[in-house]
HTML snippet that shows the backbone in 3Dmol.js (N, CA, C, O; Angstrom):
<script src="https://3Dmol.org/build/3Dmol-min.js"></script>
<div id="view" style="width:600px;height:400px;position:relative"></div>
<script>
const pdb = `
ATOM      1  N   UNK A   1     -60.526  15.290 -18.492  1.00  0.00           N
ATOM      2  CA  UNK A   1     -60.238  13.757 -18.707  1.00  0.00           C
ATOM      3  C   UNK A   1     -61.554  13.011 -18.409  1.00  0.00           C
ATOM      4  O   UNK A   1     -62.157  12.819 -17.353  1.00  0.00           O
ATOM      5  N   UNK A   2     -61.830  12.614 -19.826  1.00  0.00           N
ATOM      6  CA  UNK A   2     -62.558  11.180 -19.841  1.00  0.00           C
ATOM      7  C   UNK A   2     -62.468  10.586 -19.268  1.00  0.00           C
ATOM      8  O   UNK A   2     -61.306  10.405 -18.906  1.00  0.00           O
ATOM      9  N   UNK A   3     -63.828   9.483 -18.458  1.00  0.00           N
ATOM     10  CA  UNK A   3     -63.879   8.189 -18.090  1.00  0.00           C
ATOM     11  C   UNK A   3     -63.123   7.331 -18.584  1.00  0.00           C
ATOM     12  O   UNK A   3     -62.293   8.007 -19.191  1.00  0.00           O
ATOM     13  N   UNK A   4     -62.867   6.265 -18.722  1.00  0.00           N
ATOM     14  CA  UNK A   4     -61.963   5.338 -19.304  1.00  0.00           C
ATOM     15  C   UNK A   4     -63.273   4.255 -19.988  1.00  0.00           C
ATOM     16  O   UNK A   4     -63.111   3.146 -20.497  1.00  0.00           O
ATOM     17  N   UNK A   5     -64.247   4.829 -19.837  1.00  0.00           N
ATOM     18  CA  UNK A   5     -65.347   3.908 -20.171  1.00  0.00           C
ATOM     19  C   UNK A   5     -66.202   4.792 -21.412  1.00  0.00           C
ATOM     20  O   UNK A   5     -66.949   4.178 -22.175  1.00  0.00           O
ATOM     21  N   UNK A   6     -66.044   6.017 -21.507  1.00  0.00           N
ATOM     22  CA  UNK A   6     -66.956   6.992 -22.159  1.00  0.00           C
ATOM     23  C   UNK A   6     -65.851   7.442 -23.162  1.00  0.00           C
ATOM     24  O   UNK A   6     -64.948   8.200 -22.809  1.00  0.00           O
ATOM     25  N   UNK A   7     -65.977   6.846 -24.685  1.00  0.00           N
ATOM     26  CA  UNK A   7     -64.979   7.328 -25.764  1.00  0.00           C
ATOM     27  C   UNK A   7     -65.475   8.814 -26.459  1.00  0.00           C
ATOM     28  O   UNK A   7     -66.401   9.566 -26.155  1.00  0.00           O
ATOM     29  N   UNK A   8     -64.523   8.884 -27.438  1.00  0.00           N
ATOM     30  CA  UNK A   8     -64.509  10.339 -27.937  1.00  0.00           C
ATOM     31  C   UNK A   8     -64.230  10.026 -29.640  1.00  0.00           C
ATOM     32  O   UNK A   8     -63.381   9.219 -30.017  1.00  0.00           O
ATOM     33  N   UNK A   9     -65.135  10.846 -30.602  1.00  0.00           N
ATOM     34  CA  UNK A   9     -64.828  10.983 -31.620  1.00  0.00           C
ATOM     35  C   UNK A   9     -65.213  12.378 -32.196  1.00  0.00           C
ATOM     36  O   UNK A   9     -66.120  12.969 -31.609  1.00  0.00           O
ATOM     37  N   UNK A  10     -64.685  12.925 -33.178  1.00  0.00           N
ATOM     38  CA  UNK A  10     -64.834  14.152 -33.873  1.00  0.00           C
ATOM     39  C   UNK A  10     -65.469  14.342 -35.428  1.00  0.00           C
ATOM     40  O   UNK A  10     -64.711  14.520 -36.381  1.00  0.00           O
ATOM     41  N   UNK A  11     -66.569  14.300 -35.548  1.00  0.00           N
ATOM     42  CA  UNK A  11     -66.969  14.705 -36.942  1.00  0.00           C
ATOM     43  C   UNK A  11     -67.344  15.974 -37.705  1.00  0.00           C
ATOM     44  O   UNK A  11     -68.255  16.749 -37.413  1.00  0.00           O
ATOM     45  N   UNK A  12     -66.353  16.076 -38.897  1.00  0.00           N
ATOM     46  CA  UNK A  12     -67.299  16.930 -39.425  1.00  0.00           C
ATOM     47  C   UNK A  12     -68.046  17.119 -40.612  1.00  0.00           C
ATOM     48  O   UNK A  12     -67.446  17.012 -41.681  1.00  0.00           O
ATOM     49  N   UNK A  13     -69.334  17.398 -40.604  1.00  0.00           N
ATOM     50  CA  UNK A  13     -69.826  16.906 -41.833  1.00  0.00           C
ATOM     51  C   UNK A  13     -71.248  17.975 -41.945  1.00  0.00           C
ATOM     52  O   UNK A  13     -72.375  17.758 -41.500  1.00  0.00           O
ATOM     53  N   UNK A  14     -70.707  19.263 -42.753  1.00  0.00           N
ATOM     54  CA  UNK A  14     -71.711  20.365 -42.730  1.00  0.00           C
ATOM     55  C   UNK A  14     -71.630  21.677 -41.301  1.00  0.00           C
ATOM     56  O   UNK A  14     -70.627  22.090 -40.717  1.00  0.00           O
ATOM     57  N   UNK A  15     -72.853  21.992 -41.128  1.00  0.00           N
ATOM     58  CA  UNK A  15     -73.198  23.065 -40.253  1.00  0.00           C
ATOM     59  C   UNK A  15     -73.143  22.235 -39.166  1.00  0.00           C
ATOM     60  O   UNK A  15     -73.793  21.190 -39.211  1.00  0.00           O
ATOM     61  N   UNK A  16     -72.439  22.520 -38.119  1.00  0.00           N
ATOM     62  CA  UNK A  16     -72.272  21.928 -36.405  1.00  0.00           C
ATOM     63  C   UNK A  16     -73.508  21.303 -36.072  1.00  0.00           C
ATOM     64  O   UNK A  16     -73.915  20.154 -35.906  1.00  0.00           O
ATOM     65  N   UNK A  17     -74.144  22.920 -36.019  1.00  0.00           N
ATOM     66  CA  UNK A  17     -75.477  22.726 -35.190  1.00  0.00           C
ATOM     67  C   UNK A  17     -76.405  22.004 -36.286  1.00  0.00           C
ATOM     68  O   UNK A  17     -77.583  22.098 -35.941  1.00  0.00           O
ATOM     69  N   UNK A  18     -76.306  21.583 -37.025  1.00  0.00           N
ATOM     70  CA  UNK A  18     -77.696  20.651 -37.657  1.00  0.00           C
ATOM     71  C   UNK A  18     -76.868  19.381 -37.464  1.00  0.00           C
ATOM     72  O   UNK A  18     -77.616  18.406 -37.533  1.00  0.00           O
ATOM     73  N   UNK A  19     -75.615  19.043 -37.249  1.00  0.00           N
ATOM     74  CA  UNK A  19     -75.345  17.679 -36.944  1.00  0.00           C
ATOM     75  C   UNK A  19     -75.257  17.364 -35.706  1.00  0.00           C
ATOM     76  O   UNK A  19     -75.442  16.165 -35.501  1.00  0.00           O
ATOM     77  N   UNK A  20     -74.973  18.204 -34.498  1.00  0.00           N
ATOM     78  CA  UNK A  20     -75.136  18.349 -33.317  1.00  0.00           C
ATOM     79  C   UNK A  20     -76.263  17.862 -32.854  1.00  0.00           C
ATOM     80  O   UNK A  20     -76.131  16.989 -31.996  1.00  0.00           O
ATOM     81  N   UNK A  21     -77.589  18.226 -33.229  1.00  0.00           N
ATOM     82  CA  UNK A  21     -79.146  18.254 -33.109  1.00  0.00           C
ATOM     83  C   UNK A  21     -79.254  16.435 -33.259  1.00  0.00           C
ATOM     84  O   UNK A  21     -79.890  15.682 -32.521  1.00  0.00           O
ATOM     85  N   UNK A  22     -78.243  16.000 -34.698  1.00  0.00           N
ATOM     86  CA  UNK A  22     -78.749  14.886 -35.161  1.00  0.00           C
ATOM     87  C   UNK A  22     -78.319  13.932 -33.975  1.00  0.00           C
ATOM     88  O   UNK A  22     -79.219  13.278 -33.448  1.00  0.00           O
ATOM     89  N   UNK A  23     -76.881  13.776 -33.454  1.00  0.00           N
ATOM     90  CA  UNK A  23     -76.416  13.061 -32.738  1.00  0.00           C
ATOM     91  C   UNK A  23     -76.899  13.349 -31.262  1.00  0.00           C
ATOM     92  O   UNK A  23     -76.979  12.368 -30.521  1.00  0.00           O
ATOM     93  N   UNK A  24     -77.200  14.482 -30.801  1.00  0.00           N
ATOM     94  CA  UNK A  24     -77.757  14.360 -29.435  1.00  0.00           C
ATOM     95  C   UNK A  24     -79.226  13.747 -29.317  1.00  0.00           C
ATOM     96  O   UNK A  24     -79.840  13.911 -28.263  1.00  0.00           O
ATOM     97  N   UNK A  25     -79.769  13.086 -30.310  1.00  0.00           N
ATOM     98  CA  UNK A  25     -80.967  12.547 -30.096  1.00  0.00           C
ATOM     99  C   UNK A  25     -80.628  10.761 -29.618  1.00  0.00           C
ATOM    100  O   UNK A  25     -81.364  10.089 -28.896  1.00  0.00           O
ATOM    101  N   UNK A  26     -79.341  10.298 -30.248  1.00  0.00           N
ATOM    102  CA  UNK A  26     -79.276   9.109 -30.144  1.00  0.00           C
ATOM    103  C   UNK A  26     -78.684   8.532 -28.968  1.00  0.00           C
ATOM    104  O   UNK A  26     -77.771   9.174 -28.449  1.00  0.00           O
ATOM    105  N   UNK A  27     -79.140   7.099 -28.289  1.00  0.00           N
ATOM    106  CA  UNK A  27     -79.480   6.514 -27.116  1.00  0.00           C
ATOM    107  C   UNK A  27     -77.812   6.250 -27.047  1.00  0.00           C
ATOM    108  O   UNK A  27     -77.433   5.517 -27.960  1.00  0.00           O
ATOM    109  N   UNK A  28     -76.712   6.726 -26.106  1.00  0.00           N
ATOM    110  CA  UNK A  28     -75.265   6.077 -25.921  1.00  0.00           C
ATOM    111  C   UNK A  28     -74.587   7.244 -25.931  1.00  0.00           C
ATOM    112  O   UNK A  28     -73.613   7.392 -25.192  1.00  0.00           O
ATOM    113  N   UNK A  29     -75.064   8.340 -26.870  1.00  0.00           N
ATOM    114  CA  UNK A  29     -73.873   9.468 -26.260  1.00  0.00           C
ATOM    115  C   UNK A  29     -74.129  10.753 -25.382  1.00  0.00           C
ATOM    116  O   UNK A  29     -75.163  11.417 -25.301  1.00  0.00           O
ATOM    117  N   UNK A  30     -73.236  10.886 -24.913  1.00  0.00           N
ATOM    118  CA  UNK A  30     -73.355  11.366 -23.465  1.00  0.00           C
ATOM    119  C   UNK A  30     -73.439  12.588 -23.580  1.00  0.00           C
ATOM    120  O   UNK A  30     -74.137  13.241 -22.805  1.00  0.00           O
ATOM    121  N   UNK A  31     -72.618  13.247 -24.751  1.00  0.00           N
ATOM    122  CA  UNK A  31     -72.660  14.896 -25.149  1.00  0.00           C
ATOM    123  C   UNK A  31     -72.110  15.239 -26.700  1.00  0.00           C
ATOM    124  O   UNK A  31     -71.337  14.487 -27.294  1.00  0.00           O
ATOM    125  N   UNK A  32     -72.613  16.448 -27.244  1.00  0.00           N
ATOM    126  CA  UNK A  32     -72.407  16.734 -28.283  1.00  0.00           C
ATOM    127  C   UNK A  32     -71.855  18.071 -28.150  1.00  0.00           C
ATOM    128  O   UNK A  32     -72.596  18.835 -27.530  1.00  0.00           O
ATOM    129  N   UNK A  33     -70.469  18.697 -28.668  1.00  0.00           N
ATOM    130  CA  UNK A  33     -70.177  20.050 -28.628  1.00  0.00           C
ATOM    131  C   UNK A  33     -69.596  20.163 -29.990  1.00  0.00           C
ATOM    132  O   UNK A  33     -68.915  19.346 -30.611  1.00  0.00           O
ATOM    133  N   UNK A  34     -70.125  21.688 -30.419  1.00  0.00           N
ATOM    134  CA  UNK A  34     -69.885  22.001 -31.537  1.00  0.00           C
ATOM    135  C   UNK A  34     -68.647  22.741 -31.943  1.00  0.00           C
ATOM    136  O   UNK A  34     -68.146  23.006 -30.850  1.00  0.00           O
ATOM    137  N   UNK A  35     -68.033  23.124 -32.659  1.00  0.00           N
ATOM    138  CA  UNK A  35     -66.547  24.129 -32.559  1.00  0.00           C
ATOM    139  C   UNK A  35     -65.685  23.907 -34.002  1.00  0.00           C
ATOM    140  O   UNK A  35     -66.152  23.678 -35.118  1.00  0.00           O
ATOM    141  N   UNK A  36     -64.704  24.008 -33.724  1.00  0.00           N
ATOM    142  CA  UNK A  36     -63.845  23.739 -34.743  1.00  0.00           C
ATOM    143  C   UNK A  36     -62.734  23.252 -35.049  1.00  0.00           C
ATOM    144  O   UNK A  36     -61.915  23.249 -34.130  1.00  0.00           O
ATOM    145  N   UNK A  37     -62.289  22.687 -36.362  1.00  0.00           N
ATOM    146  CA  UNK A  37     -60.719  21.852 -36.115  1.00  0.00           C
ATOM    147  C   UNK A  37     -60.319  21.918 -37.342  1.00  0.00           C
ATOM    148  O   UNK A  37     -60.959  21.563 -38.332  1.00  0.00           O
ATOM    149  N   UNK A  38     -58.783  22.573 -37.293  1.00  0.00           N
ATOM    150  CA  UNK A  38     -58.510  22.730 -38.268  1.00  0.00           C
ATOM    151  C   UNK A  38     -59.593  23.382 -39.297  1.00  0.00           C
ATOM    152  O   UNK A  38     -59.983  22.980 -40.394  1.00  0.00           O
ATOM    153  N   UNK A  39     -59.895  24.408 -38.622  1.00  0.00           N
ATOM    154  CA  UNK A  39     -60.811  25.371 -39.691  1.00  0.00           C
ATOM    155  C   UNK A  39     -61.965  24.842 -40.208  1.00  0.00           C
ATOM    156  O   UNK A  39     -62.588  25.427 -41.095  1.00  0.00           O
ATOM    157  N   UNK A  40     -62.411  23.499 -39.614  1.00  0.00           N
ATOM    158  CA  UNK A  40     -63.445  23.224 -40.447  1.00  0.00           C
ATOM    159  C   UNK A  40     -64.292  22.828 -39.025  1.00  0.00           C
ATOM    160  O   UNK A  40     -63.755  22.433 -37.990  1.00  0.00           O
ATOM    161  N   UNK A  41     -65.861  23.050 -39.249  1.00  0.00           N
ATOM    162  CA  UNK A  41     -67.225  23.042 -38.289  1.00  0.00           C
ATOM    163  C   UNK A  41     -67.222  21.605 -37.970  1.00  0.00           C
ATOM    164  O   UNK A  41     -67.320  20.741 -38.842  1.00  0.00           O
ATOM    165  N   UNK A  42     -67.099  21.335 -36.606  1.00  0.00           N
ATOM    166  CA  UNK A  42     -66.975  19.581 -36.214  1.00  0.00           C
ATOM    167  C   UNK A  42     -68.340  19.496 -34.934  1.00  0.00           C
ATOM    168  O   UNK A  42     -69.313  20.220 -34.722  1.00  0.00           O
ATOM    169  N   UNK A  43     -67.931  18.516 -34.420  1.00  0.00           N
ATOM    170  CA  UNK A  43     -68.912  18.381 -33.384  1.00  0.00           C
ATOM    171  C   UNK A  43     -67.967  17.154 -32.731  1.00  0.00           C
ATOM    172  O   UNK A  43     -67.401  16.294 -33.405  1.00  0.00           O
ATOM    173  N   UNK A  44     -67.931  17.246 -31.525  1.00  0.00           N
ATOM    174  CA  UNK A  44     -67.128  16.638 -30.680  1.00  0.00           C
ATOM    175  C   UNK A  44     -68.241  15.410 -29.574  1.00  0.00           C
ATOM    176  O   UNK A  44     -68.817  15.882 -28.594  1.00  0.00           O
ATOM    177  N   UNK A  45     -68.374  14.045 -29.890  1.00  0.00           N
ATOM    178  CA  UNK A  45     -69.451  13.270 -29.434  1.00  0.00           C
ATOM    179  C   UNK A  45     -68.461  12.538 -28.688  1.00  0.00           C
ATOM    180  O   UNK A  45     -67.454  11.952 -29.085  1.00  0.00           O
ATOM    181  N   UNK A  46     -69.062  12.720 -27.225  1.00  0.00           N
ATOM    182  CA  UNK A  46     -68.733  11.625 -26.190  1.00  0.00           C
ATOM    183  C   UNK A  46     -69.580  10.582 -26.290  1.00  0.00           C
ATOM    184  O   UNK A  46     -70.680  10.934 -26.715  1.00  0.00           O
ATOM    185  N   UNK A  47     -69.446   8.991 -25.972  1.00  0.00           N
ATOM    186  CA  UNK A  47     -70.389   8.027 -26.050  1.00  0.00           C
ATOM    187  C   UNK A  47     -70.187   7.087 -25.252  1.00  0.00           C
ATOM    188  O   UNK A  47     -69.032   7.031 -24.828  1.00  0.00           O
ATOM    189  N   UNK A  48     -71.088   6.106 -24.787  1.00  0.00           N
ATOM    190  CA  UNK A  48     -70.887   5.153 -23.887  1.00  0.00           C
ATOM    191  C   UNK A  48     -70.693   4.385 -24.803  1.00  0.00           C
ATOM    192  O   UNK A  48     -71.484   4.496 -25.740  1.00  0.00           O
ATOM    193  N   UNK A  49     -69.541   3.260 -24.927  1.00  0.00           N
ATOM    194  CA  UNK A  49     -69.809   2.163 -25.972  1.00  0.00           C
ATOM    195  C   UNK A  49     -70.507   0.815 -25.730  1.00  0.00           C
ATOM    196  O   UNK A  49     -70.878  -0.155 -26.390  1.00  0.00           O
ATOM    197  N   UNK A  50     -70.504   1.156 -24.700  1.00  0.00           N
ATOM    198  CA  UNK A  50     -71.834  -0.115 -23.869  1.00  0.00           C
ATOM    199  C   UNK A  50     -72.954   0.064 -24.400  1.00  0.00           C
ATOM    200  O   UNK A  50     -73.675  -0.934 -24.445  1.00  0.00           O
ATOM    201  N   UNK A  51     -73.432   1.209 -24.913  1.00  0.00           N
ATOM    202  CA  UNK A  51     -75.000   1.532 -25.218  1.00  0.00           C
ATOM    203  C   UNK A  51     -74.849   1.817 -26.974  1.00  0.00           C
ATOM    204  O   UNK A  51     -75.836   1.605 -27.678  1.00  0.00           O
ATOM    205  N   UNK A  52     -73.855   2.190 -27.450  1.00  0.00           N
ATOM    206  CA  UNK A  52     -73.973   2.852 -28.821  1.00  0.00           C
ATOM    207  C   UNK A  52     -72.488   2.272 -29.074  1.00  0.00           C
ATOM    208  O   UNK A  52     -71.583   2.387 -28.248  1.00  0.00           O
ATOM    209  N   UNK A  53     -72.336   1.520 -30.551  1.00  0.00           N
ATOM    210  CA  UNK A  53     -71.147   1.167 -31.191  1.00  0.00           C
ATOM    211  C   UNK A  53     -70.852   2.162 -32.085  1.00  0.00           C
ATOM    212  O   UNK A  53     -71.676   2.776 -32.762  1.00  0.00           O
ATOM    213  N   UNK A  54     -69.008   2.395 -32.072  1.00  0.00           N
ATOM    214  CA  UNK A  54     -69.401   3.351 -33.339  1.00  0.00           C
ATOM    215  C   UNK A  54     -69.543   2.779 -34.483  1.00  0.00           C
ATOM    216  O   UNK A  54     -69.143   3.773 -35.090  1.00  0.00           O
ATOM    217  N   UNK A  55     -69.782   1.983 -35.381  1.00  0.00           N
ATOM    218  CA  UNK A  55     -70.469   1.899 -36.297  1.00  0.00           C
ATOM    219  C   UNK A  55     -71.572   2.678 -36.416  1.00  0.00           C
ATOM    220  O   UNK A  55     -71.831   3.435 -37.352  1.00  0.00           O
ATOM    221  N   UNK A  56     -72.329   2.436 -35.271  1.00  0.00           N
ATOM    222  CA  UNK A  56     -73.437   3.171 -35.546  1.00  0.00           C
ATOM    223  C   UNK A  56     -73.261   4.343 -35.493  1.00  0.00           C
ATOM    224  O   UNK A  56     -74.171   4.839 -36.157  1.00  0.00           O
ATOM    225  N   UNK A  57     -72.460   5.333 -34.992  1.00  0.00           N
ATOM    226  CA  UNK A  57     -72.171   6.496 -35.102  1.00  0.00           C
ATOM    227  C   UNK A  57     -71.583   6.955 -36.506  1.00  0.00           C
ATOM    228  O   UNK A  57     -71.820   8.035 -37.047  1.00  0.00           O
ATOM    229  N   UNK A  58     -70.841   6.025 -36.954  1.00  0.00           N
ATOM    230  CA  UNK A  58     -70.523   6.136 -38.421  1.00  0.00           C
ATOM    231  C   UNK A  58     -71.405   6.128 -39.246  1.00  0.00           C
ATOM    232  O   UNK A  58     -71.407   6.999 -40.116  1.00  0.00           O
ATOM    233  N   UNK A  59     -72.459   5.085 -39.202  1.00  0.00           N
ATOM    234  CA  UNK A  59     -73.668   5.047 -39.791  1.00  0.00           C
ATOM    235  C   UNK A  59     -74.458   6.368 -39.843  1.00  0.00           C
ATOM    236  O   UNK A  59     -75.060   6.659 -40.877  1.00  0.00           O
ATOM    237  N   UNK A  60     -74.476   7.044 -38.948  1.00  0.00           N
ATOM    238  CA  UNK A  60     -74.935   8.339 -38.456  1.00  0.00           C
ATOM    239  C   UNK A  60     -74.382   9.358 -39.479  1.00  0.00           C
ATOM    240  O   UNK A  60     -75.040  10.031 -40.272  1.00  0.00           O
ATOM    241  N   UNK A  61     -73.168   9.341 -39.320  1.00  0.00           N
ATOM    242  CA  UNK A  61     -72.682  10.154 -40.045  1.00  0.00           C
ATOM    243  C   UNK A  61     -72.516  10.232 -41.449  1.00  0.00           C
ATOM    244  O   UNK A  61     -72.526  11.303 -42.057  1.00  0.00           O
ATOM    245  N   UNK A  62     -72.350   9.026 -42.025  1.00  0.00           N
ATOM    246  CA  UNK A  62     -72.332   9.179 -43.439  1.00  0.00           C
ATOM    247  C   UNK A  62     -73.778   8.894 -43.921  1.00  0.00           C
ATOM    248  O   UNK A  62     -73.954   8.696 -45.123  1.00  0.00           O
ATOM    249  N   UNK A  63     -74.782   8.863 -43.092  1.00  0.00           N
ATOM    250  CA  UNK A  63     -76.273   8.920 -43.674  1.00  0.00           C
ATOM    251  C   UNK A  63     -76.595   9.902 -43.707  1.00  0.00           C
ATOM    252  O   UNK A  63     -77.462  10.153 -44.544  1.00  0.00           O
ATOM    253  N   UNK A  64     -76.086  11.039 -42.814  1.00  0.00           N
ATOM    254  CA  UNK A  64     -76.621  12.191 -42.931  1.00  0.00           C
ATOM    255  C   UNK A  64     -75.945  13.363 -43.713  1.00  0.00           C
ATOM    256  O   UNK A  64     -76.443  14.471 -43.516  1.00  0.00           O
ATOM    257  N   UNK A  65     -75.046  13.297 -44.441  1.00  0.00           N
ATOM    258  CA  UNK A  65     -73.978  14.057 -45.570  1.00  0.00           C
ATOM    259  C   UNK A  65     -73.713  13.441 -46.756  1.00  0.00           C
ATOM    260  O   UNK A  65     -73.613  12.234 -46.977  1.00  0.00           O
ATOM    261  N   UNK A  66     -73.601  14.406 -47.538  1.00  0.00           N
ATOM    262  CA  UNK A  66     -72.739  13.810 -48.606  1.00  0.00           C
ATOM    263  C   UNK A  66     -70.902  13.809 -48.554  1.00  0.00           C
ATOM    264  O   UNK A  66     -70.226  14.835 -48.636  1.00  0.00           O
ATOM    265  N   UNK A  67     -70.460  12.691 -48.431  1.00  0.00           N
ATOM    266  CA  UNK A  67     -69.070  13.061 -47.972  1.00  0.00           C
ATOM    267  C   UNK A  67     -68.377  13.117 -49.269  1.00  0.00           C
ATOM    268  O   UNK A  67     -67.237  13.555 -49.427  1.00  0.00           O
ATOM    269  N   UNK A  68     -69.064  12.691 -50.089  1.00  0.00           N
ATOM    270  CA  UNK A  68     -67.966  13.098 -51.683  1.00  0.00           C
ATOM    271  C   UNK A  68     -68.444  14.169 -52.448  1.00  0.00           C
ATOM    272  O   UNK A  68     -68.320  14.278 -53.668  1.00  0.00           O
ATOM    273  N   UNK A  69     -69.064  15.054 -51.591  1.00  0.00           N
ATOM    274  CA  UNK A  69     -69.644  16.928 -51.985  1.00  0.00           C
ATOM    275  C   UNK A  69     -68.173  17.619 -51.361  1.00  0.00           C
ATOM    276  O   UNK A  69     -67.983  17.763 -50.153  1.00  0.00           O
ATOM    277  N   UNK A  70     -67.031  18.070 -52.585  1.00  0.00           N
ATOM    278  CA  UNK A  70     -66.255  18.624 -51.691  1.00  0.00           C
ATOM    279  C   UNK A  70     -66.419  20.094 -51.426  1.00  0.00           C
ATOM    280  O   UNK A  70     -66.646  20.889 -52.338  1.00  0.00           O
ATOM    281  N   UNK A  71     -66.289  20.480 -50.048  1.00  0.00           N
ATOM    282  CA  UNK A  71     -66.482  21.857 -49.515  1.00  0.00           C
ATOM    283  C   UNK A  71     -67.722  22.345 -49.689  1.00  0.00           C
ATOM    284  O   UNK A  71     -67.946  23.513 -50.008  1.00  0.00           O
ATOM    285  N   UNK A  72     -68.850  21.217 -49.429  1.00  0.00           N
ATOM    286  CA  UNK A  72     -70.043  22.079 -49.584  1.00  0.00           C
ATOM    287  C   UNK A  72     -71.048  20.678 -49.024  1.00  0.00           C
ATOM    288  O   UNK A  72     -70.784  19.528 -49.377  1.00  0.00           O
ATOM    289  N   UNK A  73     -71.809  20.904 -48.426  1.00  0.00           N
ATOM    290  CA  UNK A  73     -73.268  20.397 -47.673  1.00  0.00           C
ATOM    291  C   UNK A  73     -74.468  20.894 -47.483  1.00  0.00           C
ATOM    292  O   UNK A  73     -74.856  21.290 -46.384  1.00  0.00           O
ATOM    293  N   UNK A  74     -75.486  20.924 -49.044  1.00  0.00           N
ATOM    294  CA  UNK A  74     -76.233  21.259 -48.972  1.00  0.00           C
ATOM    295  C   UNK A  74     -76.361  22.641 -49.410  1.00  0.00           C
ATOM    296  O   UNK A  74     -75.862  22.854 -50.515  1.00  0.00           O
ATOM    297  N   UNK A  75     -76.953  23.728 -48.772  1.00  0.00           N
ATOM    298  CA  UNK A  75     -77.175  25.315 -48.841  1.00  0.00           C
ATOM    299  C   UNK A  75     -75.474  25.944 -48.681  1.00  0.00           C
ATOM    300  O   UNK A  75     -74.915  26.896 -49.227  1.00  0.00           O
ATOM    301  N   UNK A  76     -74.944  24.817 -47.570  1.00  0.00           N
ATOM    302  CA  UNK A  76     -73.983  25.559 -46.838  1.00  0.00           C
ATOM    303  C   UNK A  76     -72.628  25.319 -47.791  1.00  0.00           C
ATOM    304  O   UNK A  76     -72.592  24.195 -48.292  1.00  0.00           O
ATOM    305  N   UNK A  77     -71.391  26.292 -48.153  1.00  0.00           N
ATOM    306  CA  UNK A  77     -70.719  25.994 -49.064  1.00  0.00           C
ATOM    307  C   UNK A  77     -69.268  26.981 -48.533  1.00  0.00           C
ATOM    308  O   UNK A  77     -69.309  28.057 -47.938  1.00  0.00           O
ATOM    309  N   UNK A  78     -68.602  26.563 -48.771  1.00  0.00           N
ATOM    310  CA  UNK A  78     -66.936  26.721 -48.079  1.00  0.00           C
ATOM    311  C   UNK A  78     -65.983  25.628 -47.507  1.00  0.00           C
ATOM    312  O   UNK A  78     -66.517  24.697 -46.904  1.00  0.00           O
ATOM    313  N   UNK A  79     -64.491  25.646 -47.648  1.00  0.00           N
ATOM    314  CA  UNK A  79     -64.161  24.416 -47.075  1.00  0.00           C
ATOM    315  C   UNK A  79     -64.472  24.206 -45.751  1.00  0.00           C
ATOM    316  O   UNK A  79     -64.324  23.066 -45.311  1.00  0.00           O
ATOM    317  N   UNK A  80     -64.957  25.263 -44.879  1.00  0.00           N
ATOM    318  CA  UNK A  80     -65.208  24.597 -43.331  1.00  0.00           C
ATOM    319  C   UNK A  80     -66.188  23.782 -43.033  1.00  0.00           C
ATOM    320  O   UNK A  80     -66.378  23.386 -41.883  1.00  0.00           O
ATOM    321  N   UNK A  81     -67.196  23.315 -44.431  1.00  0.00           N
ATOM    322  CA  UNK A  81     -68.311  22.521 -44.279  1.00  0.00           C
ATOM    323  C   UNK A  81     -67.947  21.059 -44.851  1.00  0.00           C
ATOM    324  O   UNK A  81     -68.744  20.121 -44.847  1.00  0.00           O
ATOM    325  N   UNK A  82     -66.307  20.985 -45.464  1.00  0.00           N
ATOM    326  CA  UNK A  82     -65.826  19.516 -45.794  1.00  0.00           C
ATOM    327  C   UNK A  82     -65.920  18.501 -44.739  1.00  0.00           C
ATOM    328  O   UNK A  82     -66.086  18.684 -43.533  1.00  0.00           O
ATOM    329  N   UNK A  83     -65.799  17.506 -45.323  1.00  0.00           N
ATOM    330  CA  UNK A  83     -65.875  15.843 -44.485  1.00  0.00           C
ATOM    331  C   UNK A  83     -64.876  15.315 -43.973  1.00  0.00           C
ATOM    332  O   UNK A  83     -64.032  14.695 -44.620  1.00  0.00           O
ATOM    333  N   UNK A  84     -64.847  15.532 -42.506  1.00  0.00           N
ATOM    334  CA  UNK A  84     -63.587  14.755 -41.859  1.00  0.00           C
ATOM    335  C   UNK A  84     -64.180  14.248 -40.902  1.00  0.00           C
ATOM    336  O   UNK A  84     -65.284  14.638 -40.520  1.00  0.00           O
ATOM    337  N   UNK A  85     -63.266  12.929 -40.174  1.00  0.00           N
ATOM    338  CA  UNK A  85     -63.656  12.194 -38.956  1.00  0.00           C
ATOM    339  C   UNK A  85     -61.820  12.575 -37.983  1.00  0.00           C
ATOM    340  O   UNK A  85     -60.754  12.092 -38.365  1.00  0.00           O
ATOM    341  N   UNK A  86     -61.929  13.213 -37.151  1.00  0.00           N
ATOM    342  CA  UNK A  86     -60.756  13.080 -35.993  1.00  0.00           C
ATOM    343  C   UNK A  86     -61.178  11.608 -35.026  1.00  0.00           C
ATOM    344  O   UNK A  86     -60.465  11.263 -34.083  1.00  0.00           O
TER     345      UNK A  86
END
`;
const viewer = $3Dmol.createViewer("view");
viewer.addModel(pdb, "pdb");
viewer.setStyle({}, {cartoon: {color: "spectrum"}});
viewer.zoomTo();
viewer.render();
</script>
């Protein structure tokens, strides 16, 4: 169960280990957990909205991958690398 002050968002934007490393560095991010959702490599981000705003997370998400590149991010190719937000 999440603390009511902590929010959750799930991003898929390529290799989850690469995206995990990016979001772990942001102040206000409580935890980042890599995994799969609907056969897509994703990261579950728990964050404190008093320390980091959703638009900052979205800026990081869209700034670190190409959401228009279908089923591919850089050298990673396949449907598990598509761009998603849950």
